N, C-alpha and C positions, 0 to 999 in steps of 0.2 A: 147694018141692022139685023141681021141674022144672029151675028154673034151676041148683039145686044140681047137679043131674046132669049137665047141660050143660057146667058148670064143671068137674067132674070128669072128664069125657070129653076136654075141650081139655086138662086138666092131664096127663090119661094120655098124651095125643097128644104134647104137649110133651116128657113124661120119655121117652116111646120114641124120640123124634127125637134127643134129646139121647144116650140110650144108645147109638143108632145112630152119632152123630158121635163118641161117645167111643171106640166100638170102632174107627171109621175111623181116628181119630186114633192110637189105640194101635197099629193096624196098621202105619200111615206111620211112627210112631216106631220099631217091630220092625224095619221095612225101613230106615230111615235108619242104625238102630244095626248092622245086618249090613254095611251099605255101610261105615260108619265102621270097624267091625272088620276088614273085608276091607282097608280102606286101612291099617289100624294095622298088620295082619299081613305085609301085602305092599309096603308103601312101602319105597322104598331110603334115604328119609330116617330120622334117628334122632329118636324121639319117647320124651317122658319126662314124669314128673310128680313134684313134690317137695312135702312137707309144711312147715310151718313151721319145723320144725328142719332143712330142707334136707337131709332123707332121701329117698331115692328111693321113691316108693310105685308106680309103675308105668312098665315100659319095653317097646317094641315088640322083636320079633325081631331088626329090624336093630341095635338098640342090644346084644343079646346077641352078635352075631356081631363087632360094633366091639371090645367089652371082652372078647370070648372067655371070657365066663362066662354060666351061665344066670341068668334073671330072679332065682331063688331067692337067689343070692350077690349080688344087686345091691341088691334090695328091702330097705329097714332101713338101709341104710348111705350115708354121706356119700361127698363126693368125695374126701376125704381117704383114704379105704379103696379106693378102685377106681381113680382117675386119678393119672397123675404128679404128682409133688410141685408141680411149676411149674405146671402146667395147673390144678391143685386150688387154689392160692393165687389164680390168677385169676379163676378161676368163683366162688369163694368171695366175691369183692367184687361180682361181677355178681348172685348171688343175693341178696345184701342189699339192692342197688339195686331187684331187682324185688319183693320183699317190701315195700319202702318205695312202692311202687306205679309203680315206672317200667318202661318196656320198653325191654331191650337187645338189642343187637346188635353182636356182637364176632367176629372172626376170630382163630384161633390155629393155629399150626403146632407140633406137638409129636409126640414118639415115644410111639404108644399101641399097645399089643401087639407091641412090637418093629419097628412100621412107621411111617415117617415119614407123617403125616397131617396135612392143612390142613382145618379146620373152621370152618362159619360157625354160630354158634349165636345162637338168637333165643328170649328168654325173656320170657313176660308173666304178670302176676298173674293168679290165679283167685278171683273174689270170690263171697261167698254172697248170698243176697236182700238182705240188709241193706247189701251193699256192702262188707263187710269182707273183706281178703285172707286166703285161707285156704291157699293154695297156690300153686306155680309151675308152669306148663306150658311146656316147652321143646322146640324143634325143632332139629336140627343136620344141614347139609347138608354131605357131604365135597366139597370144593373141589380135592382133590388132583390129580385128571387134568385138571381146568380149569386148575390152576396149569401142569401140565407142558405141556398144549395152548398157553398163552399163552407159556411159554418157548420152546417150540420155533417158535411163530410169530415170535416175537422174533430168535431165532436165525436162522431163515430169511430174515427181512427183512434181517439184518445181512449174510448171505452175498451178498445181491444189492446192487445200485445204487439200491434203491426205498426210499422213507423212509415213515414213518408216525407219527402222533400221536395222542392222546385229549384230549378238553378236558371240562371240566367246565361248568356254566351260566354261571360267571363268567368262561370263557375261560381258566382256569388248567389248565397241563399234568397230566394224571394218568397219562400213560405216553408214552414216546418210544421209537421203533424205528427200526432200519435206520441208514442214513448221516447222519441229522438232526444228531447229536451230533458227528460228524466234520466236517460242513459248516461248523459253526460252533465247531468247537474246543473243545467243553465236555463235560464227563461228562453221563451222564443225570439225576443227582442234582441237577445245576444246572437242570435244566428242571423238574422235579417239583414243584409247588404254586406255581408263578410264572406270572405273566401273560405273554402273547407279549411285549409290548411292553417288559416288563422284560429279557427275555432276547434278543429278536432287535433291539430298537431300531427303527430307521426301516423294517426288512424285515417288521416285522409288521403294517403297514398294510394290504395287500393280504389277509393272512390274516385279520385282524381282520373286515374288510368281508365275506368269504364265511364265515365261522364265525357271524357274526351271523344270516345266512341260514338256515344249517344250524341253528342253535339256535331258529329260528322254524317249522322243519319243512320247509325246502326243501333239496333234494338240489342241488348245485352242483359244476360242473366249471372251471376255469380253468388257465390256464399260470403258471408261477412260474419265473424265473432266480436261481440262486445268485449270491452274490458272486464265485465261482468260474467263473462262465459255464457251469454246467450247468442243462439245462431239464427242468422236470418238470411232467406232468400231472395236478393236484391233483382228487382227487374226495373232496368233503367230504359226509358224510350225517348225519343226526341220530341220536342213541342215545335209545332209549325202553327205560324198565322194562317188566314184565310188565303193568300197568296202561296202558300206551300213552302215557305222560307222558313228554316229552323231559328227559333226565338230563344230556345232554352232546353232544358230536358227535365222530365219529372222520375222520380224513383220511388217504387212502393216495396216495402221490405216486409215480408211475411215471416213471422216467428217461427221456426222449425225445430226448436230446442227439444220440444216433447218428440216431435217426429223423430229426430235423431237418436233421441233415447229409445224409441219404439223400434227403431232399426236395429240399434244395439241388441234389444231384448230379442228380435227376430233371429239376428246372428247367433245370439246363444241358443236358440230355440233350433235353428238348424243343426249347431254342433250336437244337441242332445238327439236330434233326429238322426245324424250321422253315427253317433255312437249306438243307438237303438237298431239302425239300419245293418251296423256291421254284426249285429246278433242276430239278424234275420237269415232265415235260409234261402229267401227269395232274392232274386238279382234287384237292385234297388240303384236308380240313376238319377241325376239332374241334367237339364239342359238349358242353354239360352233361348231366346227368342228365335234364333236362327236354326234351331235344333242341335247346336254343337254340345257334345257332351262336356260337363264341368267337374261332374263328380259320378264315382260308381262305388259301390261297396266291394269287397274283396269276392263275393260270390260272383259277382259280375265278369271280374277278371278270371274266375276259375273256369266259368262257361266259355268265355272267350278264348281260353287257354292261351293266355298272354297278357301282357300290358297292352291297353288300347293306344292307339297313336294319337299323338297330341292333334288337337283340332277336330277330332273325327264326329261326324254328324250321326245322330241317332239314325237317320234314312240308311247310313252305310252298313248298319249290321242288319238292315232287314234286306230280304232278297230283292232284286231290282223289279219285278213284277208287281210287288206290292207296295213299292215305296211310293207311287201315286197316291194310293188309298191313305198310307200311314201318312202323307204330308197334309191331306185333308184333315185328318183326325185331330194332328198335332195343331192345325188353325182353329180348329173347333175347342180345344182345349185352351189354346191361346186367347180365345174370346170368352174364357171363364168358365167353360163345361168341364165336367169331371166324367172320364171315359173310363168306364168298367168292362173289363173282359173282351178288349178287342183282339182278336186273333192273327198271328202273324208268324211267318216263318223267318226264323233269325238264322243268321249264317255266323259262324265262328272265323278266327284269325286264319285256322287251317283251310276254310273252305267248307268244313263240314256243316250242316243245318240242323235245325230242330224246331218244332213247332214249340210256341209259346202264346201266354194270355198277358196282356199289357194293361195294367190299370195307370192311366194317367190324370194327373190333377194339375192345375197351373200353379205356380209360385206367384203368390200376391204381395205386392209391396206397394203401398200407399194407394190401395184401393185399384191398383192396376196389375195385371198379369206381366210378369217379366221373365218367366221361364217356366219349364214344365218339369215335374217329379214324377217319375213312374217307378212301377213295381211289376217285375217280370216274372211269371210263374212258368216253370217248363211243363207243359201239359201231357209230356209222354211219361211223367212220372208222378201219376196220380197217388199211388200208395204212398210214395215217398212224402207227397205232399200232405197226406193225411196224418203221416207220422210226424212231419213238420209241424202240422198245425197243433197236434198234441204238445209237443214240445213248446210252441208258442204259447198254449194255454197255460201250461206250467210256467213259462216265462213270464206271464201276466200276472199270474198269481203269487210269483214271488217278486213281482216289481215292486220298487219302493214307493210307486206313485200310486193313487187310486184309479183304477181304469173300469170304465162305465160303459156297457152297450145298452143303447136305446132302440126301440122301434120307431117308426116314424111319427108316432103320436107322442113320443116322448116318455113311453113306459119303460121303467127299468127291467131289461132281459137278463141282465148279468152284471156282477161286480165282483171284483176280486176282495182277497180277505184283508187287503191293506186299508180297508174301510174302518174295521175295528182297530188296528194298531194305531193308526192316526186320529180317528174321531170317536172311537168307543162303541160304534154301532155294529150290531151283528149283521151278516150279509141277508139272514132272514127277514131282519126287521125293514129291510130297504127294498129287495127285490120284489116287483109288482107294483110298486107305486110310481106315480107320475112325477117326472124331473121337477115340476113346479111344486109338489107336494114334500119334497124330501127335507127333513128338518135340519140338516147341516148346511143348507143354503138358503138364507133368509129372505131372498127375493128372487124374482122370475128372471133375472136379467140372462141367467145362463139360456132360458128358451127363446129370449130375443135374440141370442148370439150364435145359436147352432151352426148357422151357416158360415160363420167367421172362422177364417183360417190363421188369423194373427192371435196369439196367444194373449191372453187377457187375465187381470187379476180381480180375485172378488173375496167377500169374507165369507170365512166358513166358521161354524157353531159345532163344538164337541157335545156330546151327550151330557158332559157335565156343565156345560153353558160356557167353556172357554172359547174364546174367539182366536180365530188363526186367520192367515192370508195365504190363499191357494191360488195357483198359475194354472189355468185353465185352457187346454189344447182340444180342439173339437175336429173332427172329419165325418163328412157325408159317406154313408154307405149306400151304394146303388146296386141294381141287378144288372144283367146283360142289356136289359132296355134302357139302362140309365135311368131308371126311377128310383127316387130315394127311398131306401127301405131302413134306414136308421141312422142312427149316429154312434160314433166311436169318441169317447171323451176321455182324457187323461188329466187327472188333479195332482198337481205337485204341492208338496207343503214348503212352502218359502217364508213362513213365519220367522224363524230364526236367522234367516238370511237377510230379511226385510228388518228385522230388529238390530243385527248387527249392521248392515249398511245404513242405517238410520243414525245408530249409537256412533259409529265412525264418521258420518257426516257432521252430526253433532260436534263430536270431539274436535275434529277438523276445524270446524267455525270457530269453536271455542279459542284452541290453541291459534288459528291464525289472528283472531282478534286480540288476544293478549301480545303475539308477536308484533303486530302492527301497533299496539300502544307503547311495548317497550324499543321499537325502532323508532318511534316520534320521540319519546323520551330520550333516548340515547342521542337523537341529531338536535336536541338542544329547544324540542317543541316545549310550549308553555302549558301549564296545568289545564287552562281553558281548552286547548286544542285537545289533548288526550281526552278529557271530558266530552267534548264535541264528537270525537270519533266513537266513544263509547256509546253516546246516545244513539248516534246514526245507525251502528252496525247493531246494536241490540233491537232497534226497531224494526230491522230486516229479519234478523234472524228468530225472533220470538212474536214476530207479527204484532207488536205491543206500541204503546206511546213512547216508547225509548226510555234508558236507565236515566233516572234523575238522581244527581249527586247533592246531598245535603252535607254541607261542612260545619262541624261546631265552631261558634264564634270563640274569640279569645276569652270574654268573659265566661264562657260556658253556660250562657242564659238564653241563647237562642240558636237556631240553624240558619244557614246562608244556602239559598238555593239561586243558582245563575239561571236566568230567564232565557238566556242563550241557547239551552239546552232543552227547555221545556217544550211538549209537544204543543202545536199551535192551538188544539181545542181546548186543551187545558189552561195555556196561556189566557186567550181570550176569556174564559170565564174568570181567572183571577185577576187580570188586569180590569174586569168589571166591579170587582170588589176593591182591590187596594189602589185603583187609578194609578196617576203617574207618579205619585210620590208617597201616599199614605202607605206605611208598613215597609217601604222601600228603602235601602240606602241609596241606590242609585236607580235609574229605570231599568238597569240590568241585573239588579240581584233581589230578591224577595227574603225579608227578614221573618221567620218564623218563631215567636217566642214559645221557650220550652215550659209548658205547664205541667207541673209535678202532678204525675199520675196520669198526665194525659197521654194520647195515642203514642207521639214520637217518643216521649220521655220513657214510657213502658218497654217498648222496643229498645232502646238504649240501655235501660236497667236490665233487662233479661239478657242483653248480650248474645242472643241466638237469631239465626235466619228464620223468618216465619213467612208461611203461606197463608194468605188471608182470603175465602170466598165467601165471607159473611159480609151481607149489604151492608149490615148495622155497623160494621168495623170500617168499611169503605167509607160509609158516611161521616163517621167521626173524623177519618184520615182528611176528608174534603173540608170539614168545618175548620180543622186546626192549620190545614193549608191556607184556607182563605182568612186565618188569623182570627176566627170566630166571632166575625163581623156580622154574620147574616143569621136570619132565623132558620129554624129546622126545615119549614117547608121550602124556602129557598134553595137549601142545600140538598134537599131531596129532588129539586127541580134540575139543580146541575149535575146529580148523580144520574138520573135519567136522561139528561141532555149527553153527557160523555158516555154513556153506557158502560161503565167500569164493571166487570163482573168480579174480576179476581187481580190479586196483587202480592207481589213478595217484596218483604223488607229484609234488608242483610245489614247489620251493624259493619261499620269499618273500624279498623283497629290501628293504632300507632306501634311502631317496632317496640314499644314499650308496655305494650297490652292495654292502652288507655283507648276508650271510645272516642274516635275524632269525627264521627259523622254515620250517615245512613245512604244506602243504595235503594232506591225505590223503583220498581218496575210494574207497571199494570196494563191490563189490556182489556178488550171485549169479551172476551171468552176465558174459562178457569184455565189456571196453570196445574201442573200437577208436581209430583215428587221428584221427577227427573228435570223438571225445569228448575225446582229448588235446587237441586244438587248443581246442576250447570252454572246458574247465577251465583252460587256460593261459591264455587271454584273460581269464576270470573272476579267476584268481590275479593277473594283472598289475594289473588294476584294483582288486581287494580290496588288493593291497599299497599302492597309492597311499591308499586310504581310511584302511587301517590305520595307515600312517606318520603321517597327518596327524592321526588321532585319539588314536595312542598320544603323539604330540608334545603333542598338546593337553593331554590327560590328566596326562602327564609334568609341563609347564610349569606348569598349575594345581595339581598336587599341590606341587610345588617352592616355587610363590610363596605357597600357603597355609602349607607348612611355616617356610618363611622368614619369613613376616610373623608367625607365631605365635612363632617362636623369638626374633625381634627384639622383638617386643612384650612377650613375659616375662623378656627378658635383664635382667640384674642392672647390667650396662654400659649406659651411656647411650649412644644412637645417634642422630646427626643427619645431614641432608642438607643442604648449603649450595651455592647455586650461584655462579656465577663473580663475581658482585656482592657475595659474603657474605651472601644474603638466606636465612634459614632456609626450606628447604621441606618438611621432615619431622622429627618427632623422636619418640621412643619414651617410655613413661611414666616409665622410669628418670631422662630429663634433667628431667622436671617436678619429681621427687622431690629431684635433687641441687640444684637452684636454687629450690625452693619457690615455682614459678610454674606456672601453667595453660599449656597449649599455646598458646592464643589469643595469650599475651604474646611468644611467639617466631616463630610461622609469618607469614612475609611481613615481618618486621623484618631489620635488620642483625644479625648476631652480633656480642656485645661482646667474647666472648671472644679473647684474642690466640692466633694458631696460624699455624704455617708447615708446608706438606704435607712429610711425611718426617720430622718432628721431634716431640718430646713435650714438652708444656708442663705443668706443675703448677699447679692451679688450687684454690682454695677451694670446698668444697662442703657442703651440709648433709646430715647422716645421718638421726638420730633428732630429734625436736623439741630445739630448742636445743643441738645436738651438730653440732660444726663436724668437718670432715674434709678430707683431702686427695685430690684426684682428678687422675688422669693424663690429659692429651688428647692422642689421637695422631690425624693427619690423613692421609688418602690420597687421590689423585685417582679419580675415577670418572664415571660417566655417570647422568643422572637424567632420564626421560622422553624420551631421545636426545640431552641437551644435557649438555655437560662440567659437571662439578660436584665438590663435596668430600664425602667421608664422614668424619665425625669420631666417634671413639669416645671415651668417657669413662668410665675405670675407678677406681672407689673403691680408693685404696691406702694408705687410713689406716692399717689394719692391718699392710699390709706395711713401712710406714715405722716404725711401732713395733716390729715385728719386727726390722727390720734395726737398729734402734738397740739393741735388748736382746741380738741376736747379737753386734754389734760391741764391747759392754761385757764380755759373757762370753768373747769370743777374747782381748781384752785381759788378763782375768783369768787365763785358762788359760795364755796365754803366758807371763804372769808368774809363775804356779805352777810351770809346766814348767820354765822357766829356773831359779828356786830349787831345784826337785828335782835338776836336772842339777849345780848346783855345789855342792849337799849331797853328792851321790854322789861327785863329783870330790875334794871335801875329804875325805870319809869313806874312799874309796879309798886316797888317798895315808897316812892316819893309820893304816890297818889293814895296808897292804903292809910296813912294817918288823917289826910282831909277827910276821906270817906267815912273813917270811923267817926271824926268829930262831928260830921254831920248827921251821922244816925243818932249820936249821944244828944245833940241838940234837938232833933226832932221827938226823941223819946221824952226830953223835959217839958219842950213845949206843949205834948200832947197831954202832960201831966196836970197843965193848968185847967181851973176848974171853969174859968170864964170864958172859955173858947165857944165860938159859934160854930154852928153844923157845918158851914160853909169853909170855915178855918179849919176844921178837924178834917174835913175831907181832904182838903190841898196838904195838909200835913202828912197824911197817912200816904198820899200819892209820893211825897217826896220820900218819905221812909223806905216805902217799897222800892223806889227806883235806887235809892243809896244803897240797899241792900242787893240788889241786883247787880250795881257797880261794884260792891265789895265782893260778891260772888265771883265777877268777871275778873277782877284783879287777882283773887287768890288762885284762880283757874289759871291766869296767865303767868303767875310766878310759880306755881307748880308746874307748868309744861316747860318754862324756859329752865327751871332747876334740873328738870329731868333730862332735857337736851342738853344743858351745858355740863351734867354730870355731877351736880352740886349736892343732888338728893342722895342722903345716905340710908340705904334700906337694910332694915333691922330684920338679917335673915334668921328663920329659926326652921325647926321641923315643925310641920304643921298638919292638922287633920282637916281635909278638903270639907267634909260633913259640918263640922263647927262652923267653918267661915261661912258656909252656903246658909246655916241656920241663921247666923247674926243678920246677914244681909237681907234675908227674906222677912225678917222681924223688922228691920228697918223701914221697908217699903210696903208693909202689910196694910198700914193704916191708909196710904195711899190708894192701895187695890180695892180696899174694902169701900172706900168711897164712890169707885167706878164699878163697883160690884163685880169685880174680875176674879175668878179663882185662881190661886197659885198651886200648880202641881209639881211635885218634886220626885224626881225618878234617880236614887242615888243606889249605884251599884253596891253590892257587897264587896268586902274585901279591897276598898280603895286604897291605892298606894298613898303613902304619905309624902308630902312635898316639903320642898326648902323653899321659904319665901318670905316677904313683909306682909304679916296680917293685915296691917292698916290699908297699904297700897291695894292688894288683891280685894280687901272688902270693898275699896272705893270703886274699883272696876266692876264689882259685881252689883253694887248699888246703881252705878250708871247703866249698865246694860240692862237690868231689871226696871229702873225707872224710865228708860226710853221704852221699853216693851209696853209698859202699864200705859204711857203715854199715848201710844199709837194704837192699842188694842181698843175696840170699840167697846161701849158699855156694856156689860154681862159676858163678856167675853173670856178667854182662857189664856194663860201664860205658863209655859211647860219648862221646867228647869231639869236637865239630866246630868249626870256626873258618870264618868266610866273612866277603866283604865286603858288607855292607848299605847301604842308602839313606843312613841317617845315621851309618855308620862301620863299625867290625868287630863282628860278631857272634858271640859264644862260648855253645857249649850244652854242658851236661852232661847225659846221658840215663841213667837206671838202669832196671832192670826189677823195682824192689822191689814194697812193697804200694800205693804211690800215695797221693794225698792226697784225702779228701773234698772234693765240689765246696762245701760249706757252710763249710770251713776255710781255703779258698785265701786270702782276704782277710786273714786273722790271721797267716799266714806268716812276715811280716817284722815283726810285734810284739814287743817285749821279753818275754823270759821265756816265750814261745809254743812248745809242745810237742806236736805232732801225736798223738804216742803217749807221755805222759808215762812210764809204766812201763817203756819200753825205753830212752828218750833220757835220763831223769834219772841212770844210772849214768854216762854220758859226756859231759854238758853240762849247761848252764843254759838254754838257748834264746835264747843271745845272738849266736851266728853268724850268722845271717841278717840280724839288724837291723844288726851290723856291716857286713855285705856291702851291704846297701842304702845306709847312710851313705857308705861309700866311693864306690860307683857313683854316687849323687847327687853327691857332690863333683867327681866327672869329667864332670858333666853328662850321664850316661848314663842307662840305664834297665834294671831288672831285674825279671825275672817268671818264674812257673811256670806249665806245661802240666801236667795230670795228671788221670787217670782213676783211681777207687778200683779197686784190684787190677790195675791195668794198668801201674804204674810212673810215675816223674816225670821231668820235663825242666825244668831252671832254664837260662836264657838271660839274657845281659845284653849291653848296646851301650856301646861306648867311642867317642866321636867321633875321627875322623882327625886332626883339630886343632882348634885354637881355643882359649879361655881356660878354666882350671880354677877351681873353688871351692876356697876355702881358701889 
């Protein structure tokens, strides 16, 4: 029973303790819940939960603010009802993955509640006690401002000469900023995701070494020189996540190129200081930050009575009892103070001592003291010091530099005579003025930099107005109380040195560019690559739009400009005007027509390089570049947009002295004559390279084209040397003789040939089909030696055609002869009945008792019988002429007499239509030999046609003159004219230009008869006419000689 009570008490104690622990745990849970609720309510991050149906079950106030909706309108809905469509589609997939047990982290940029927002959303599954996924817990962080800050940082780096990049743990680029992409001429996208070795090549080695250290947690600093000789101080640091794990490395590079140049100048300044120190009677020393002496002048060693031990400290030459004070003074100097008149007792190497006054100044580099510079004066030799001061004054007066002494207000106390030799001013004109008012320094920068110890350059103006460059060294003067009492200034004239440096740098750049172009050409680079290098390098060298090369087209009527080398600003304006096709051969070339007297034409005609700073001429240039397609006000707008203030045009010449194009360079600030000389020098060398490359490319293209033509030619081509050995043949030769090339090459040609003559040979056409080939041989050269070029042409079809044509011609001539004979026989047979019908109608018309109707029809019969008789006579005459049966009565004739007879015969007809006949007969006409009646027939026919087709009241002109082959007679009317397509048919039998008009008065045989008569006289007849502009018929009769017929 006792035991049971004890157990009960213990159990009670346990229960009581457990209840206490439970209450404590509940309090802690309550406290934790309050903290979580506070965080949930106040955190700027967006917190939410979703159920298995992807519906929101809980959102914090930040989510309500983001979506601009109360929680009641969000809970129970899916993303499709709340978020933008695109974002909802993306989150649906990540919800599915989360409910599958995956933790997702995604970044989205979308417009939410009309605000462009970048969110990083993290989702994880929520499980019950059995491990089953019941819901989704998500948080979202607004990265919008972070992105803006990153972008602003990127823009800030781009606006400076500095560079920066970010690497992941595998040394792959995840971000590139500043000038890094421009240094390697790559886009930022070409860096991202790639290793340094893949992008930078050999340049990546140094970065990989130090990046490896940074990825191991070490911060490193190193220097790097770019391929373009820019120097950067690189700071590499590891990147850590919130858990402190290294996730990558970030590197920032500071451009220290100018700093290094300044350091070089400082070293030069130090050398000059050492040279001057060697001339001083005082002891001069320099020491590092630890006080170890790094330099002493010879005077210091004399006082020391021996060479100083290596590594000796400045404190070791001061007596031991004063070293502590001296060390304090040195520390003050290393903090930037200048100490004047510090009194110490110095001891020499042999142990002897002497009192001395020390003037100590810090040596500044990069605005940081890096050492000490001191001047030691032996106080025991004041008189000697005074004498030394006088010598020092003389040295200053004889110094090649201007030396100025100022008081603390900047007033000039003294200046040496060098001011007159260097700038033309007398000492009296300058002494007493304030340094800000002196006329030879045009600004007050010197007053702002009096406390600087680093030499700097400034502009100097002489009394005559000439501008020079001065290098200024300034030193503060202080009293024993270390108060500034004035300034000691040394001004060196570095004008010539600067000019020489500038000219040498320019010459080096020019020669380097030309060398680069030559190397590219020698390595087989195309003309386009050479011009690309030229454009890029001149763009850098002259701060311009880059050299543009205009090459003259083959027809010499336009200039061709490759768009590949046009500056993007000019190209943008150009493409606004010419578009994708207008004025362009292709999208990559711009064709500029050469306008006589225009801007481009004048430059090429003058043939001299020209410097243009005139805005009007520059606008003319832009107008012609744009193809004169735009009004002047638009050209003015483009001119202002581009901001071109100056340009240089240099003609380019071939090796034969012919202008082949232009080189144009323009920029937004004026060029000078030095730029003109440099660009002329570059253009002269460029022309040599271009002529060679264009000739090489043209020759290569010609050879390739010629070889392609010869190889594909249907004619056989052979090259035979003087020994008649075959050196080359094309595939057609192999086909003609059914042999391989190996059976010809190097062997004598068995075919007979003689240069200049043609020979027919048997050839093979298709299988078992023989043909005829024609061999023609001419002399040529092959590989520099005399040779023969043989051409073999398949003339089988031609020979067959010739035989066919010969047979057809014979047959046609036979048929024509038969037709002509038939017409002659039929004409004679028809002439008698026609004459009888005419006589019969004459008799009947003489009867007195005929009615009017009978007379009418008899006259019609009589008229048509006369027409039939004329047709029969014309046919008989034409057939007689064609058969050669007409015998011409050839006599020596006067052309004027024949013309007079013919005009008299047609004058009545002309008078009826009120047409004037004008005759223009040249004097001293040659006499001709011919048949008077036949020629009279020709003239009457031609005059009759002219009168027939000339409108009433018109004019017919007749001219006769001496020609090269005899007398030329022309009859010209102002009628309807002859269409061009009908001219060739005018002299055909029965052809009429306008049958409806001509059918009433003829049969179309007149011109045929004229042609036969003129041909029989060995003359020529033709027509000159334009439709609607009248006709002109001309014929020639030889002055003498035999006649046909």
